[in-house]
C-alpha positions in Angstrom: -2.8 31.3 33.8 -1.4 27.8 34.6 0.9 25.3 33.4 -1.2 23.6 31.0 -1.8 19.7 31.4 -0.2 16.9 29.0 -1.2 13.7 28.0 -0.3 10.7 29.0 0.6 9.7 25.5 1.8 12.4 24.5 4.3 12.7 27.4 5.8 8.4 26.5 5.5 10.1 22.6 7.6 13.0 23.5 10.2 10.5 25.8 10.5 7.8 22.4 11.3 10.5 20.3 14.0 12.0 22.7 15.0 8.8 23.7 15.3 8.1 19.6 17.2 11.9 18.7 19.5 11.1 21.8 20.4 7.0 20.4 21.5 8.9 16.7 23.0 12.0 18.5 20.4 14.8 17.9 19.6 16.9 21.2 17.0 19.7 21.9 13.4 20.6 23.5 10.6 19.3 21.8 7.5 22.0 21.1 4.4 20.8 20.1 3.9 23.7 17.0 7.8 23.2 15.3 9.4 20.7 17.1 8.8 17.7 16.9 8.4 18.0 13.2 11.7 19.4 13.1 13.1 16.9 15.1 11.1 14.2 14.0 12.4 15.4 9.8 16.1 15.7 11.5 15.3 11.9 13.0 14.9 10.5 9.7 17.2 12.1 8.0 20.4 10.6 10.7 18.2 7.4 9.4 19.0 7.8 6.6 22.6 8.7 6.3 22.7 5.8 8.7 21.2 3.2 6.2 23.2 5.2 3.1 27.0 4.0 4.6 26.0 0.6 6.4 23.7 -0.4 3.2 24.5 -3.7 4.4 22.2 -3.1 7.5 19.4 -4.1 5.1 19.4 -8.0 3.9 17.3 -8.4 0.2 17.6 -11.9 -0.4 15.8 -14.1 -3.2 12.2 -14.7 -3.2 12.5 -18.6 -2.4 9.6 -20.6 -2.0 8.6 -22.8 0.9 9.0 -26.7 1.8 6.2 -28.6 2.4 2.8 -28.1 0.6 1.9 -24.5 1.2 3.4 -24.0 -2.7 0.7 -26.1 -3.8 -1.9 -24.9 -1.4 -0.3 -21.1 -2.3 -0.7 -21.7 -6.1 -4.1 -22.9 -5.2 -5.3 -20.2 -4.1 -4.5 -18.1 -6.8 -6.3 -20.2 -8.8 -10.0 -19.6 -7.2 -9.3 -15.7 -6.8 -8.4 -15.0 -10.7 -11.4 -17.3 -11.0 -13.6 -15.1 -8.7 -12.5 -12.3 -10.4 -13.0 -13.4 -13.9 -16.9 -14.1 -12.3 -16.9 -10.7 -11.1 -15.2 -8.9 -14.4 -18.2 -10.9 -16.5 -21.1 -9.9 -13.6 -19.7 -6.6 -14.0 -20.0 -6.0 -17.5 -22.8 -7.8 -17.9 -24.9 -5.4 -14.9 -22.6 -2.3 -17.4 -24.9 -4.0 -20.5 -27.5 -4.0 -18.6 -27.3 -0.2 -17.6 -26.5 1.1 -20.7 -30.0 -1.2 -22.3 -32.1 0.1 -19.7 -30.5 3.6 -20.0 -30.5 3.6 -23.4 -34.6 4.9 -23.3 -34.6 8.4 -21.3 -32.1 7.3 -18.4 -29.0 9.3 -20.3 -27.4 9.2 -16.7 -27.4 5.3 -16.3 -26.4 4.5 -20.3 -23.3 7.4 -19.4 -22.7 5.4 -16.1 -22.7 2.0 -17.5 -20.5 3.2 -20.7 -17.9 4.3 -18.4 -17.1 1.2 -15.9 -16.7 -0.7 -18.8 -13.0 0.9 -19.7 -12.6 -0.2 -15.4 -13.4 -3.5 -15.8 -11.0 -4.0 -18.9 -8.4 -2.5 -16.7 -9.6 -4.6 -13.4 -9.1 -8.1 -16.1 -5.9 -6.7 -17.8 -4.6 -6.5 -13.8 -5.6 -9.3 -12.9 -4.6 -11.7 -15.4 -1.5 -9.8 -15.4 -0.6 -9.5 -12.1 1.8 -12.9 -12.0 4.1 -11.0 -14.3 3.9 -7.7 -13.6 4.9 -8.4 -10.2 7.6 -11.2 -11.8 8.8 -8.4 -13.6 8.7 -5.4 -11.4 10.2 -7.2 -8.2 12.7 -10.3 -9.4 16.0 -9.8 -11.6 16.5 -11.0 -14.3 19.4 -13.9 -14.1 
């Protein structure tokens, strides 16, 4: 049996992995069964420890709107998206009602599918209308 031929992409990835491991002090040979996974795990662990020891490396600035007219354009775009979502929700509720009405006579599966869609539409509406409040609650710190 001859030596296996390796692909250039695999060789490049192995080289990048070796350089990254060497940068954080991990050495060893890469085998394509479990060694690469082990080296990647060790690299991830070393990187996590590095970040844990130096928390100031990752900045966490407060969100600030950019200067100029971009704020007005973004607000307009979000308003249009919300309007489109409301139109889509109304159309989905109408479609669910039609499916239930048609399925009421000898088409039980159609009626059931229409009824099943209603909670999903309501959940989508709640998520769409409460998106800004939800993101603000999760992401923005209390003052």
